[in-house]
N, C-alpha and C positions, 0 to 999 in steps of 0.2 A: 781502582776507585769505584765507589758505588755509582750505580747509574741514576739519574733524576728520577726515573719513573719508580725505581726500587725504593729510593726514599720516601717519594710522595705516597707509594703504597703501604710503606712501614707506618707512617704517620697516620694514615686513614686507618689501619688496622685496628688501633688502639680505641676506636670509637664503638667497636663491637665487644659483646660479651664473649668471654672465653667458651670454646667448644671442649666437651669431654665425651669420651667414649662410653658406651653403656656397659653394664657390667658383663654382657654376653658378647661385646665386640672386643677383638683385640686392641691392645694400647697403640695408638699410632705415634711411632717414634721416627723422628727425622734426625739423621746424624749428618755432618759436614763432609766426612772423608770415610771411605770403606772401610779403612781400619778400625775404625769405631763402629761403623754400622754392623761389621761381620761379628764382632763381639756381642752387640746386643741381640742381634738375631740367634746366635748360638745360645745365647743364657735364656732367652725368652720363649724361644720355639713358637708354638702355635699361639702363645699368649700376647705376641706383639706381631705388628706389621710396620717394618722398617724401610724407610725411604732414605736415600743417600743423595746428598746435594750434588757433590762432585763424583762423578763417576772415573771409569777407566781413561787414562790419558789425559786427565785434567790436572792442571798444575794450580794446587791451591794459592801460591804466591800470586798468581796472575788472575786468579777467579774474579769475575765481575757478576755480582748477584743481580737478577732480573726480576720483574714483577710476578712472574711466574713462581720463583721462589717464594715471595711473599705468600700466595695462596697455598704452596705446601705447607709452609712453617704454620699458616693460619689454622689449618687442619690438625695440627700436632697436639698430642696430649703431653709429649716429652721432647725436649730439644736436648742434643748431645754434640757438643763440639769440643775441640782439643784445647783451644786456649794456647797460652804462651806465644801469643801473636801468630801462630800458623796461619789463622783466618783473616789476619789483618784488621781492616776497619769493620769486618763483620762483628768483630768482638763487642763494638758499641751497640751494634744493632741487637745482638743476642741480650745484652743487659737491659733493652727495652722489653724485649720479649719475656724476661724472667719476671717482669711486674704481671704477667697474666697467665703464664704456663710454666711448670717446671722446666728449668734451662741450667745445663749443667757444663762447666768446663772440666770435662774428665781428667786431663793431664794435670791441671793445677789442683785438682781435688786429690790425685792419687800420688803423684810425684812431687817430693819434696824440691826445694831450689836447690839444695846442697848437692843433690844427684845430677843437676843440669850442667851442661857445658855452656859457658858463658863465651859471647861475643862481643866485638867491638863496633858492631853494625847497629842499625836501628832497632834490630830484634832484641838484642841485649841478651837473649838465650837462644840456644839452637832448638827449634821446635822438633825436630825430627827424632821424637823420643822411641818411636816404635822400632827403630833399627836396633835397639838392645831390648831383647825379648824379656830379659828379667825386669826391666823398668816397665815395659808396656803391661806386662802382667799385674802390676799394680793398680791399673785401671779397672781390673776385672771385678773386685769385689766393691768398687765404686759404682760401676755401671749395675751390678746385681742388687745393691742396695736400692738404687734410684728405681729400677724396674720393679722390685718388690714393693716399694711405696706406692707406684702406679698401678700394680696389678697385684693387690695383697692376696688374692684367691690363688695366685701362681707361685708365691713366695718361695714355697718349699721345693718346687720343681726349678725356679730359677737359682736357688741356693745350690741345690744338688748339681745343676748343669756347670755352674761357677767352680765347684770343687773338682770336677771332671776335666773341665777345660783349663784351670789352672795347672793340674797334673800334666796335660798335654804340652803347655806352655813351658813348663820347668824341663821337660824332656826335650823339646824342641831348643831351647837356650843349651842344654848339655850337648845336644848333636851338633850344633851350629859350631860350638867351641872346638868339638872334636875335628869337624870337618876341615875348619881353617888352619888347625894345628898341624894337618897333613901337608899343606903347603910348604915347599922348602923355605927356610928363614930368609935367603936372599932374594926370593921372589914374592914375599909376602907384602905386596904393595898394591893397593886398589887405587887405579885412577878413574875417575867418572866425570861426567859432564859438569855437575855442581856439587857443593860441599854438603850432601844430604846423608853422608854415611858414617859423620863422627862417632855417633854412639856405637855404631857397629864396630869400627874399628878399635874403639875403647874396650869394648866387652869382650870381643874375640881376638884381640892380638894382632891386628893387621893395619899397617900403615896406610893412611888414607889421604889422597891428593886430589881435589875437585879442581875444574879449569875456572868456573865462577864460584863465587862465594854461595852464602846459604839461600839468598832470595836469588830468583831468576828474572828480576824486573829489568835488568840491563844486561846486553849482550856481552859476552866475553872479548875482551880487548885483544889486538894482536900480541901486546906483551905478555897477556896470559898464556896464549897459545904457544909462544916460543918458550915461556918458561916451563911449562908443562913437557914440551918436546924436550927441552934439555934435561929434565929429570928423568925422562924415559931413556934416552941415550946414556946418561950418566950411569943409572941403576940396571941398564939392560931389562926393562920391563918387556915381558913378551906379549902382554895383551891389555888393552884398555876397553872400557865398557860404555855403551849408549844407554840412555833411561827412557823409560816409557813416556815420560810427560815433557820430554826436551828434544827440540829439533837436533838430530845427530850431526849438524854440519861443523860444530865445533870440535867435536870428536874426530871427525873425517879430516879436518885442517890439522889437527895434532897429528893423526896417522901419518899424513903426507910430509908434515915437517920433520918427523923423526925419522921416517924412510928415506928422506932427501939427506938426512945426517949419518945414514949408514946404519940405524938400527931397525931391523924389521921388527914392526909390531903390527898385532892383529886386533880387530874387534872381537871381543871374547863373548859377546852377547849383549842382550838387552837386560837392564835391571829394573825392577820395580821400586821407585824411590819414594814419590810424593803419592802415588796412587796404586791401587792393586790392578789385578788382572780383570779379563772381562767376567761378568757373572756366568755362573754354571761351568765354571773351570777351575782346575786347582789353584790356579795363581790369582783367582777372584776371591781367595780366602786369605785370611792375615797369616796362618801356618804355612799355605801354599806360597805366598809372598816371600817369606823368609826362605823356605825350602828351596824355591826355585834361584832366587838370588844366590845362596850358598852354594848350590850346585854349579851354577855357572861360573861364579869366583872361583871354585876350588879346581874346575877341570881346566879352565883356561890358564891358571897360573901354576899347574903342576901338582896340585893335590888330588885326592881321592875321597869321595863322599863316604862318610862313616855309614854303617847299616843303621837303618832307621829303629829306634827304640820301640819296645812293645806298647808303650803309651800312646804311640802315634799310630798303632796298627789299624785302628777304625777308621782315621782320616785316610791313611794311605790306602785303605781298600776302597774307600767310597771314590776315590779319585784315580783308582788303578795306577798307584806309584808303587813301583819296585821297592 
């Protein structure tokens, strides 16, 4: 839920005139999640100054905006959010901001509804689009066009960066598919804390089972834990995974239940689901997020990471990735 102070500050905001960066200053971009902010920063370079509202370890399903967020948004020249209900009630707030500053739901602008996974819950659609690299790549030209409008003097550079980054994502998509395909078919099942990996499973051919649903607003029930443990026993799953934004206690409960039923299962590592890793680390980039997840999944389930393609050589060199 939105705090009262946040709502009051939002209302007060609209009594002030819009702020805009001068031609000499970088465009002030506010992104809700790191997966969007990283793309904006990669494309914009020195022409943008990007701030991300929800940093490492922050669960957007549970995020409660603050009055400080209003101050950050008030200074923005451009606001980028995902949409498709990822940010919950904040979507209504961003509609208000759109009256005074360019504000864009990048997923809704870039990814058609027919490409979405629909759900039976309040969301209606699964908002975790970044888990399918080929889908997430569709927001790159959307962000490039918006940045070019905000910084027209930098348009040529932004579009060139978009071409390069698009090629990197195409290579990442292919590498991810090759790596997951190396997992023996009988072990190709991904068990995680919540259902954030459906797009990943659909794109790369791995079955996905989340203890909780798409949202993390409610705790997993005992029945959910037992059902997941039964699946692990039946399928002889060797490893399951915790997530960086979710308390690991439900995963630990599943491990204990499976072990008690005679099926040894280990925690295969921590996956990035609703947030990237820390800034200034490989996992703090979108490419690194997908790379880290894929390596962890493959190695824990009996696969072998494929060699990184040449298109990712610069990224790998920057972060000392073999």
